[in-house]
All heavy atoms as TSV, in Angstrom:
chain	resi	resn	atom	element	x	y	z
A	1	MET	N	N	0.803	-1.214	0.017
A	1	MET	CA	C	-0.040	-0.013	0.003
A	1	MET	C	C	0.900	1.271	0.004
A	1	MET	O	O	1.906	1.292	0.731
A	1	MET	CB	C	-0.882	-0.014	1.232
A	1	MET	CG	C	-2.067	0.895	1.203
A	1	MET	SD	S	-3.223	0.843	2.584
A	1	MET	CE	C	-3.280	-0.785	3.021
A	2	LYS	N	N	0.526	2.228	-0.803
A	2	LYS	CA	C	1.375	3.472	-0.851
A	2	LYS	C	C	1.183	4.225	0.468
A	2	LYS	O	O	0.186	4.130	1.159
A	2	LYS	CB	C	0.780	4.313	-1.999
A	2	LYS	CG	C	1.020	3.738	-3.331
A	2	LYS	CD	C	0.479	4.668	-4.378
A	2	LYS	CE	C	0.607	4.056	-5.758
A	2	LYS	NZ	N	0.021	4.837	-6.782
A	3	ALA	N	N	2.182	4.995	0.761
A	3	ALA	CA	C	2.228	5.739	2.034
A	3	ALA	C	C	1.079	6.763	2.067
A	3	ALA	O	O	0.440	6.924	3.094
A	3	ALA	CB	C	3.574	6.425	2.221
A	4	SER	N	N	0.844	7.424	0.935
A	4	SER	CA	C	-0.201	8.427	0.939
A	4	SER	C	C	-1.611	7.778	1.126
A	4	SER	O	O	-2.499	8.324	1.728
A	4	SER	CB	C	-0.207	9.228	-0.336
A	4	SER	OG	O	-0.365	8.397	-1.465
A	5	GLU	N	N	-1.750	6.567	0.521
A	5	GLU	CA	C	-3.050	5.851	0.696
A	5	GLU	C	C	-3.185	5.475	2.152
A	5	GLU	O	O	-4.325	5.593	2.707
A	5	GLU	CB	C	-3.062	4.637	-0.221
A	5	GLU	CG	C	-4.343	3.869	-0.141
A	5	GLU	CD	C	-4.318	2.656	-1.050
A	5	GLU	OE1	O	-3.494	2.529	-1.934
A	5	GLU	OE2	O	-5.242	1.783	-0.882
A	6	LEU	N	N	-2.187	4.978	2.762
A	6	LEU	CA	C	-2.257	4.618	4.168
A	6	LEU	C	C	-2.507	5.795	5.060
A	6	LEU	O	O	-3.314	5.760	5.957
A	6	LEU	CB	C	-1.003	3.915	4.639
A	6	LEU	CG	C	-0.939	3.372	6.053
A	6	LEU	CD1	C	-2.048	2.340	6.282
A	6	LEU	CD2	C	0.384	2.775	6.357
A	7	ASP	N	N	-1.887	6.924	4.736
A	7	ASP	CA	C	-2.156	8.174	5.484
A	7	ASP	C	C	-3.598	8.607	5.395
A	7	ASP	O	O	-4.223	9.010	6.359
A	7	ASP	CB	C	-1.225	9.316	5.000
A	7	ASP	CG	C	0.205	9.108	5.357
A	7	ASP	OD1	O	0.492	8.254	6.221
A	7	ASP	OD2	O	1.104	9.695	4.684
A	8	PHE	N	N	-4.134	8.509	4.144
A	8	PHE	CA	C	-5.559	8.885	3.940
A	8	PHE	C	C	-6.463	7.996	4.773
A	8	PHE	O	O	-7.380	8.432	5.444
A	8	PHE	CB	C	-5.888	8.828	2.455
A	8	PHE	CG	C	-7.329	9.092	2.136
A	8	PHE	CD1	C	-7.753	10.381	2.183
A	8	PHE	CD2	C	-8.217	8.060	1.876
A	8	PHE	CE1	C	-9.132	10.703	1.901
A	8	PHE	CE2	C	-9.505	8.327	1.586
A	8	PHE	CZ	C	-9.977	9.675	1.585
A	9	LYS	N	N	-6.225	6.668	4.696
A	9	LYS	CA	C	-7.049	5.683	5.478
A	9	LYS	C	C	-6.934	5.915	6.991
A	9	LYS	O	O	-7.956	5.876	7.703
A	9	LYS	CB	C	-6.646	4.255	5.106
A	9	LYS	CG	C	-7.118	3.860	3.793
A	9	LYS	CD	C	-6.709	2.352	3.526
A	9	LYS	CE	C	-7.255	1.849	2.246
A	9	LYS	NZ	N	-6.998	0.436	2.101
A	10	THR	N	N	-5.700	6.167	7.425
A	10	THR	CA	C	-5.502	6.381	8.859
A	10	THR	C	C	-6.211	7.682	9.256
A	10	THR	O	O	-6.885	7.675	10.314
A	10	THR	CB	C	-3.938	6.564	9.123
A	10	THR	OG1	O	-3.300	5.374	8.714
A	10	THR	CG2	C	-3.690	6.819	10.583
A	11	GLN	N	N	-6.140	8.740	8.518
A	11	GLN	CA	C	-6.827	9.973	8.854
A	11	GLN	C	C	-8.371	9.813	8.888
A	11	GLN	O	O	-9.042	10.306	9.748
A	11	GLN	CB	C	-6.456	11.094	7.889
A	11	GLN	CG	C	-6.924	12.465	8.255
A	11	GLN	CD	C	-6.450	12.839	9.653
A	11	GLN	OE1	O	-5.328	12.623	10.048
A	11	GLN	NE2	N	-7.328	13.479	10.364
A	12	HIS	N	N	-8.818	8.988	7.982
A	12	HIS	CA	C	-10.300	8.705	7.963
A	12	HIS	C	C	-10.719	7.991	9.187
A	12	HIS	O	O	-11.756	8.336	9.827
A	12	HIS	CB	C	-10.667	7.904	6.672
A	12	HIS	CG	C	-12.083	7.630	6.581
A	12	HIS	ND1	N	-13.020	8.548	6.314
A	12	HIS	CD2	C	-12.774	6.483	6.663
A	12	HIS	CE1	C	-14.215	8.051	6.267
A	12	HIS	NE2	N	-14.115	6.746	6.501
A	13	VAL	N	N	-9.976	6.998	9.626
A	13	VAL	CA	C	-10.294	6.256	10.849
A	13	VAL	C	C	-10.186	7.166	12.045
A	13	VAL	O	O	-11.042	7.092	12.930
A	13	VAL	CB	C	-9.363	5.002	10.988
A	13	VAL	CG1	C	-9.571	4.335	12.337
A	13	VAL	CG2	C	-9.590	4.033	9.835
A	14	ILE	N	N	-9.195	8.024	12.114
A	14	ILE	CA	C	-9.031	8.923	13.225
A	14	ILE	C	C	-10.251	9.868	13.314
A	14	ILE	O	O	-10.796	10.149	14.402
A	14	ILE	CB	C	-7.724	9.748	13.116
A	14	ILE	CG1	C	-6.558	8.815	13.405
A	14	ILE	CG2	C	-7.706	10.954	14.068
A	14	ILE	CD1	C	-5.199	9.442	13.120
A	15	GLU	N	N	-10.725	10.324	12.152
A	15	GLU	CA	C	-11.914	11.260	12.105
A	15	GLU	C	C	-13.125	10.509	12.606
A	15	GLU	O	O	-13.965	11.092	13.422
A	15	GLU	CB	C	-12.153	11.736	10.705
A	15	GLU	CG	C	-11.136	12.742	10.213
A	15	GLU	CD	C	-11.276	13.052	8.769
A	15	GLU	OE1	O	-12.185	12.533	8.070
A	15	GLU	OE2	O	-10.388	13.842	8.227
A	16	GLN	N	N	-13.262	9.283	12.316
A	16	GLN	CA	C	-14.459	8.473	12.763
A	16	GLN	C	C	-14.391	8.266	14.286
A	16	GLN	O	O	-15.374	8.307	14.947
A	16	GLN	CB	C	-14.525	7.136	11.982
A	16	GLN	CG	C	-14.906	7.253	10.551
A	16	GLN	CD	C	-14.984	5.936	9.879
A	16	GLN	OE1	O	-14.335	4.933	10.291
A	16	GLN	NE2	N	-15.716	5.919	8.749
A	17	LEU	N	N	-13.129	8.008	14.807
A	17	LEU	CA	C	-12.955	7.839	16.186
A	17	LEU	C	C	-13.292	9.081	16.958
A	17	LEU	O	O	-13.865	9.140	18.023
A	17	LEU	CB	C	-11.538	7.336	16.515
A	17	LEU	CG	C	-11.260	5.889	16.281
A	17	LEU	CD1	C	-9.749	5.579	16.301
A	17	LEU	CD2	C	-11.978	5.054	17.310
A	18	ASN	N	N	-12.813	10.213	16.366
A	18	ASN	CA	C	-13.133	11.518	16.990
A	18	ASN	C	C	-14.568	11.818	17.074
A	18	ASN	O	O	-15.112	12.348	18.089
A	18	ASN	CB	C	-12.340	12.677	16.283
A	18	ASN	CG	C	-10.884	12.574	16.480
A	18	ASN	OD1	O	-10.400	12.025	17.398
A	18	ASN	ND2	N	-10.129	13.253	15.592
A	19	GLU	N	N	-15.372	11.428	16.076
A	19	GLU	CA	C	-16.789	11.582	16.091
A	19	GLU	C	C	-17.452	10.825	17.156
A	19	GLU	O	O	-18.490	11.181	17.677
A	19	GLU	CB	C	-17.415	11.236	14.715
A	19	GLU	CG	C	-17.102	12.207	13.556
A	19	GLU	CD	C	-17.574	11.726	12.239
A	19	GLU	OE1	O	-18.336	10.682	12.159
A	19	GLU	OE2	O	-17.254	12.380	11.247
A	20	LEU	N	N	-16.863	9.652	17.473
A	20	LEU	CA	C	-17.412	8.831	18.559
A	20	LEU	C	C	-16.869	9.174	19.969
A	20	LEU	O	O	-17.212	8.541	20.940
A	20	LEU	CB	C	-17.042	7.327	18.304
A	20	LEU	CG	C	-17.733	6.745	17.026
A	20	LEU	CD1	C	-17.182	5.370	16.693
A	20	LEU	CD2	C	-19.177	6.693	17.267
A	21	GLY	N	N	-16.044	10.247	20.000
A	21	GLY	CA	C	-15.527	10.767	21.297
A	21	GLY	C	C	-14.226	10.235	21.708
A	21	GLY	O	O	-13.773	10.466	22.843
A	22	PHE	N	N	-13.481	9.499	20.868
A	22	PHE	CA	C	-12.164	8.965	21.234
A	22	PHE	C	C	-11.131	9.922	20.641
A	22	PHE	O	O	-11.017	10.132	19.483
A	22	PHE	CB	C	-11.947	7.624	20.591
A	22	PHE	CG	C	-12.756	6.541	21.241
A	22	PHE	CD1	C	-14.058	6.276	20.826
A	22	PHE	CD2	C	-12.264	5.802	22.326
A	22	PHE	CE1	C	-14.832	5.308	21.444
A	22	PHE	CE2	C	-13.024	4.868	22.930
A	22	PHE	CZ	C	-14.320	4.615	22.535
A	23	GLU	N	N	-10.368	10.532	21.544
A	23	GLU	CA	C	-9.381	11.562	21.217
A	23	GLU	C	C	-7.955	11.012	21.261
A	23	GLU	O	O	-7.036	11.621	20.694
A	23	GLU	CB	C	-9.495	12.778	22.068
A	23	GLU	CG	C	-10.880	13.429	22.002
A	23	GLU	CD	C	-11.148	14.097	20.662
A	23	GLU	OE1	O	-10.197	14.518	19.997
A	23	GLU	OE2	O	-12.346	14.109	20.257
A	24	ASP	N	N	-7.727	9.960	21.994
A	24	ASP	CA	C	-6.396	9.406	22.230
A	24	ASP	C	C	-5.962	8.566	21.021
A	24	ASP	O	O	-6.057	7.292	21.124
A	24	ASP	CB	C	-6.310	8.696	23.523
A	24	ASP	CG	C	-4.914	8.209	23.847
A	24	ASP	OD1	O	-3.962	8.882	23.409
A	24	ASP	OD2	O	-4.775	7.228	24.606
A	25	THR	N	N	-5.571	9.107	19.988
A	25	THR	CA	C	-5.204	8.383	18.742
A	25	THR	C	C	-3.779	8.574	18.385
A	25	THR	O	O	-3.308	8.027	17.361
A	25	THR	CB	C	-6.159	8.785	17.570
A	25	THR	OG1	O	-6.058	10.187	17.355
A	25	THR	CG2	C	-7.579	8.401	17.863
A	26	GLU	N	N	-3.004	9.280	19.128
A	26	GLU	CA	C	-1.588	9.521	18.850
A	26	GLU	C	C	-0.763	8.295	18.994
A	26	GLU	O	O	-1.013	7.433	19.845
A	26	GLU	CB	C	-1.072	10.633	19.820
A	26	GLU	CG	C	-1.805	11.924	19.783
A	26	GLU	CD	C	-1.141	12.895	18.813
A	26	GLU	OE1	O	0.069	12.766	18.510
A	26	GLU	OE2	O	-1.904	13.760	18.325
A	27	ASP	N	N	0.212	8.156	18.123
A	27	ASP	CA	C	1.157	7.083	18.148
A	27	ASP	C	C	0.548	5.645	18.012
A	27	ASP	O	O	1.155	4.702	18.436
A	27	ASP	CB	C	2.031	7.145	19.404
A	27	ASP	CG	C	2.785	8.441	19.522
A	27	ASP	OD1	O	3.193	8.924	18.417
A	27	ASP	OD2	O	2.872	8.983	20.588
A	28	LEU	N	N	-0.630	5.539	17.408
A	28	LEU	CA	C	-1.237	4.237	17.187
A	28	LEU	C	C	-1.113	3.864	15.696
A	28	LEU	O	O	-1.176	4.726	14.847
A	28	LEU	CB	C	-2.715	4.210	17.545
A	28	LEU	CG	C	-3.075	4.430	19.018
A	28	LEU	CD1	C	-4.542	4.483	19.256
A	28	LEU	CD2	C	-2.420	3.378	19.879
A	29	SER	N	N	-0.820	2.604	15.434
A	29	SER	CA	C	-0.705	2.177	14.056
A	29	SER	C	C	-2.069	2.107	13.407
A	29	SER	O	O	-3.157	2.139	14.098
A	29	SER	CB	C	-0.066	0.786	13.982
A	29	SER	OG	O	-0.925	-0.178	14.551
A	30	TYR	N	N	-2.139	1.915	12.099
A	30	TYR	CA	C	-3.427	1.848	11.409
A	30	TYR	C	C	-4.204	0.656	11.919
A	30	TYR	O	O	-5.442	0.743	12.211
A	30	TYR	CB	C	-3.188	1.703	9.901
A	30	TYR	CG	C	-4.453	1.462	9.108
A	30	TYR	CD1	C	-5.347	2.531	8.892
A	30	TYR	CD2	C	-4.765	0.217	8.531
A	30	TYR	CE1	C	-6.529	2.346	8.204
A	30	TYR	CE2	C	-5.892	0.066	7.802
A	30	TYR	CZ	C	-6.758	1.130	7.698
A	30	TYR	OH	O	-7.952	0.916	6.975
A	31	GLY	N	N	-3.561	-0.440	12.136
A	31	GLY	CA	C	-4.239	-1.640	12.639
A	31	GLY	C	C	-4.840	-1.454	14.012
A	31	GLY	O	O	-5.970	-1.867	14.331
A	32	GLU	N	N	-4.098	-0.804	14.901
A	32	GLU	CA	C	-4.591	-0.471	16.275
A	32	GLU	C	C	-5.776	0.437	16.186
A	32	GLU	O	O	-6.739	0.309	16.876
A	32	GLU	CB	C	-3.451	0.117	17.090
A	32	GLU	CG	C	-2.374	-0.806	17.436
A	32	GLU	CD	C	-1.149	-0.143	18.038
A	32	GLU	OE1	O	-0.837	0.999	17.642
A	32	GLU	OE2	O	-0.514	-0.748	18.845
A	33	LEU	N	N	-5.745	1.481	15.260
A	33	LEU	CA	C	-6.878	2.411	15.110
A	33	LEU	C	C	-8.084	1.666	14.620
A	33	LEU	O	O	-9.200	1.962	15.121
A	33	LEU	CB	C	-6.469	3.526	14.155
A	33	LEU	CG	C	-5.408	4.475	14.671
A	33	LEU	CD1	C	-4.940	5.405	13.520
A	33	LEU	CD2	C	-5.959	5.340	15.757
A	34	VAL	N	N	-7.891	0.777	13.716
A	34	VAL	CA	C	-9.105	0.039	13.167
A	34	VAL	C	C	-9.697	-0.842	14.279
A	34	VAL	O	O	-10.931	-0.886	14.398
A	34	VAL	CB	C	-8.660	-0.806	11.940
A	34	VAL	CG1	C	-9.783	-1.779	11.558
A	34	VAL	CG2	C	-8.308	0.111	10.791
A	35	ARG	N	N	-8.850	-1.463	15.060
A	35	ARG	CA	C	-9.386	-2.311	16.129
A	35	ARG	C	C	-10.110	-1.407	17.175
A	35	ARG	O	O	-11.184	-1.836	17.720
A	35	ARG	CB	C	-8.305	-3.086	16.812
A	35	ARG	CG	C	-7.810	-4.277	16.042
A	35	ARG	CD	C	-6.883	-5.181	16.768
A	35	ARG	NE	N	-5.647	-4.563	17.041
A	35	ARG	CZ	C	-4.611	-4.533	16.181
A	35	ARG	NH1	N	-4.752	-5.034	14.956
A	35	ARG	NH2	N	-3.468	-3.940	16.483
A	36	LYS	N	N	-9.590	-0.271	17.474
A	36	LYS	CA	C	-10.224	0.627	18.393
A	36	LYS	C	C	-11.596	1.180	17.856
A	36	LYS	O	O	-12.580	1.251	18.596
A	36	LYS	CB	C	-9.265	1.847	18.654
A	36	LYS	CG	C	-9.688	2.651	19.881
A	36	LYS	CD	C	-8.598	3.632	20.224
A	36	LYS	CE	C	-8.810	4.155	21.545
A	36	LYS	NZ	N	-7.658	4.962	22.098
A	37	LEU	N	N	-11.613	1.398	16.552
A	37	LEU	CA	C	-12.889	1.817	15.904
A	37	LEU	C	C	-13.892	0.730	15.963
A	37	LEU	O	O	-15.087	0.924	16.226
A	37	LEU	CB	C	-12.567	2.305	14.461
A	37	LEU	CG	C	-13.832	2.710	13.663
A	37	LEU	CD1	C	-14.552	3.918	14.369
A	37	LEU	CD2	C	-13.459	3.092	12.283
A	38	ALA	N	N	-13.492	-0.554	15.736
A	38	ALA	CA	C	-14.403	-1.651	15.759
A	38	ALA	C	C	-15.011	-1.815	17.171
A	38	ALA	O	O	-16.222	-2.062	17.298
A	38	ALA	CB	C	-13.676	-2.896	15.301
A	39	MET	N	N	-14.150	-1.647	18.176
A	39	MET	CA	C	-14.642	-1.735	19.567
A	39	MET	C	C	-15.617	-0.641	19.817
A	39	MET	O	O	-16.669	-0.843	20.482
A	39	MET	CB	C	-13.421	-1.683	20.523
A	39	MET	CG	C	-13.847	-1.821	21.951
A	39	MET	SD	S	-14.567	-3.436	22.340
A	39	MET	CE	C	-13.073	-4.362	22.545
A	40	ALA	N	N	-15.300	0.577	19.423
A	40	ALA	CA	C	-16.166	1.736	19.684
A	40	ALA	C	C	-17.516	1.562	19.006
A	40	ALA	O	O	-18.582	1.838	19.630
A	40	ALA	CB	C	-15.484	3.058	19.164
A	41	ARG	N	N	-17.552	1.007	17.748
A	41	ARG	CA	C	-18.782	0.777	17.132
A	41	ARG	C	C	-19.616	-0.363	17.772
A	41	ARG	O	O	-20.821	-0.280	17.886
A	41	ARG	CB	C	-18.544	0.391	15.635
A	41	ARG	CG	C	-18.132	1.538	14.805
A	41	ARG	CD	C	-17.899	1.167	13.389
A	41	ARG	NE	N	-17.599	2.355	12.549
A	41	ARG	CZ	C	-17.103	2.256	11.324
A	41	ARG	NH1	N	-16.919	1.064	10.731
A	41	ARG	NH2	N	-16.875	3.364	10.583
A	42	ALA	N	N	-18.925	-1.359	18.300
A	42	ALA	CA	C	-19.576	-2.476	18.989
A	42	ALA	C	C	-20.267	-1.901	20.276
A	42	ALA	O	O	-21.349	-2.422	20.667
A	42	ALA	CB	C	-18.637	-3.564	19.312
A	43	LEU	N	N	-19.654	-0.978	20.936
A	43	LEU	CA	C	-20.212	-0.385	22.159
A	43	LEU	C	C	-21.443	0.488	21.865
A	43	LEU	O	O	-22.200	0.725	22.770
A	43	LEU	CB	C	-19.119	0.460	22.872
A	43	LEU	CG	C	-18.024	-0.317	23.460
A	43	LEU	CD1	C	-16.899	0.612	24.012
A	43	LEU	CD2	C	-18.460	-1.321	24.568
A	44	GLU	N	N	-21.600	0.848	20.609
A	44	GLU	CA	C	-22.760	1.705	20.195
A	44	GLU	C	C	-24.014	0.845	20.017
A	44	GLU	O	O	-25.129	1.466	19.866
A	44	GLU	CB	C	-22.425	2.481	18.917
A	44	GLU	CG	C	-21.330	3.496	19.046
A	44	GLU	CD	C	-21.790	4.667	19.844
A	44	GLU	OE1	O	-22.850	5.278	19.583
A	44	GLU	OE2	O	-21.107	5.071	20.793
A	45	VAL	N	N	-23.915	-0.470	19.894
A	45	VAL	CA	C	-25.061	-1.285	19.654
A	45	VAL	C	C	-25.962	-1.318	20.886
A	45	VAL	O	O	-25.535	-1.500	21.997
A	45	VAL	CB	C	-24.638	-2.753	19.325
A	45	VAL	CG1	C	-25.828	-3.645	19.215
A	45	VAL	CG2	C	-23.816	-2.750	18.047
A	46	ASP	N	N	-27.260	-1.130	20.663
A	46	ASP	CA	C	-28.288	-1.077	21.729
A	46	ASP	C	C	-28.754	-2.526	21.907
A	46	ASP	O	O	-29.553	-3.035	21.179
A	46	ASP	CB	C	-29.445	-0.207	21.343
A	46	ASP	CG	C	-30.534	-0.199	22.406
A	46	ASP	OD1	O	-30.252	-0.649	23.566
A	46	ASP	OD2	O	-31.658	0.240	22.104
A	47	VAL	N	N	-28.194	-3.228	22.908
A	47	VAL	CA	C	-28.478	-4.606	23.150
A	47	VAL	C	C	-29.908	-4.863	23.730
A	47	VAL	O	O	-30.351	-5.945	23.853
A	47	VAL	CB	C	-27.421	-5.310	24.034
A	47	VAL	CG1	C	-26.116	-5.345	23.315
A	47	VAL	CG2	C	-27.296	-4.658	25.373
A	48	THR	N	N	-30.559	-3.779	24.208
A	48	THR	CA	C	-31.903	-3.976	24.734
A	48	THR	C	C	-32.938	-3.990	23.629
A	48	THR	O	O	-34.082	-4.391	23.923
A	48	THR	CB	C	-32.248	-2.776	25.691
A	48	THR	OG1	O	-32.111	-1.532	24.956
A	48	THR	CG2	C	-31.266	-2.725	26.849
A	49	SER	N	N	-32.522	-3.631	22.405
A	49	SER	CA	C	-33.478	-3.682	21.239
A	49	SER	C	C	-33.669	-5.180	20.873
A	49	SER	O	O	-32.714	-5.981	20.855
A	49	SER	CB	C	-32.849	-2.935	20.094
A	49	SER	OG	O	-33.696	-3.050	18.968
A	50	ASP	N	N	-34.907	-5.580	20.486
A	50	ASP	CA	C	-35.235	-6.937	20.218
A	50	ASP	C	C	-34.414	-7.423	19.009
A	50	ASP	O	O	-33.977	-8.586	18.907
A	50	ASP	CB	C	-36.711	-7.126	19.854
A	50	ASP	CG	C	-37.498	-7.048	21.130
A	50	ASP	OD1	O	-37.003	-7.365	22.173
A	50	ASP	OD2	O	-38.757	-6.735	21.037
A	51	GLN	N	N	-34.181	-6.549	18.018
A	51	GLN	CA	C	-33.411	-6.981	16.852
A	51	GLN	C	C	-31.965	-7.219	17.065
A	51	GLN	O	O	-31.263	-7.801	16.273
A	51	GLN	CB	C	-33.619	-5.996	15.730
A	51	GLN	CG	C	-33.087	-4.635	15.943
A	51	GLN	CD	C	-33.451	-3.643	14.883
A	51	GLN	OE1	O	-34.248	-3.909	14.050
A	51	GLN	NE2	N	-32.879	-2.453	14.948
A	52	ASN	N	N	-31.449	-6.762	18.244
A	52	ASN	CA	C	-30.065	-6.924	18.562
A	52	ASN	C	C	-29.832	-7.865	19.757
A	52	ASN	O	O	-28.757	-7.907	20.386
A	52	ASN	CB	C	-29.466	-5.550	18.941
A	52	ASN	CG	C	-29.421	-4.615	17.771
A	52	ASN	OD1	O	-29.364	-5.041	16.639
A	52	ASN	ND2	N	-29.515	-3.298	18.085
A	53	LYS	N	N	-30.784	-8.750	20.052
A	53	LYS	CA	C	-30.656	-9.640	21.155
A	53	LYS	C	C	-29.596	-10.661	20.991
A	53	LYS	O	O	-29.048	-11.213	21.936
A	53	LYS	CB	C	-31.976	-10.326	21.395
A	53	LYS	CG	C	-33.060	-9.494	21.957
A	53	LYS	CD	C	-32.788	-9.088	23.363
A	53	LYS	CE	C	-33.973	-8.386	23.925
A	53	LYS	NZ	N	-33.741	-7.849	25.218
A	54	TRP	N	N	-29.138	-10.910	19.727
A	54	TRP	CA	C	-28.133	-11.920	19.532
A	54	TRP	C	C	-26.762	-11.471	19.996
A	54	TRP	O	O	-25.879	-12.275	20.127
A	54	TRP	CB	C	-28.048	-12.275	18.037
A	54	TRP	CG	C	-27.772	-11.149	17.109
A	54	TRP	CD1	C	-28.625	-10.238	16.603
A	54	TRP	CD2	C	-26.480	-10.765	16.598
A	54	TRP	NE1	N	-27.971	-9.367	15.787
A	54	TRP	CE2	C	-26.642	-9.669	15.789
A	54	TRP	CE3	C	-25.193	-11.266	16.779
A	54	TRP	CZ2	C	-25.575	-9.001	15.157
A	54	TRP	CZ3	C	-24.157	-10.647	16.152
A	54	TRP	CH2	C	-24.360	-9.541	15.315
A	55	PHE	N	N	-26.586	-10.167	20.316
A	55	PHE	CA	C	-25.334	-9.687	20.864
A	55	PHE	C	C	-25.244	-10.210	22.318
A	55	PHE	O	O	-24.394	-10.390	22.892
A	55	PHE	CB	C	-25.262	-8.160	20.852
A	55	PHE	CG	C	-24.676	-7.607	19.586
A	55	PHE	CD1	C	-25.559	-6.976	18.620
A	55	PHE	CD2	C	-23.313	-7.644	19.389
A	55	PHE	CE1	C	-25.023	-6.552	17.482
A	55	PHE	CE2	C	-22.864	-7.108	18.177
A	55	PHE	CZ	C	-23.708	-6.604	17.247
């Protein structure tokens, strides 16, 4: 992957994390940022909703 493409992807993930309230993104690799974003999105699931009971 080109460095500029990775920078673009990394910046996009950081922006998504910032929207979810996560500000501590300094010195994390792209993979670590993606895992943190996945965890943040999982925490957003409303498990009390009937359609999400499988969580």
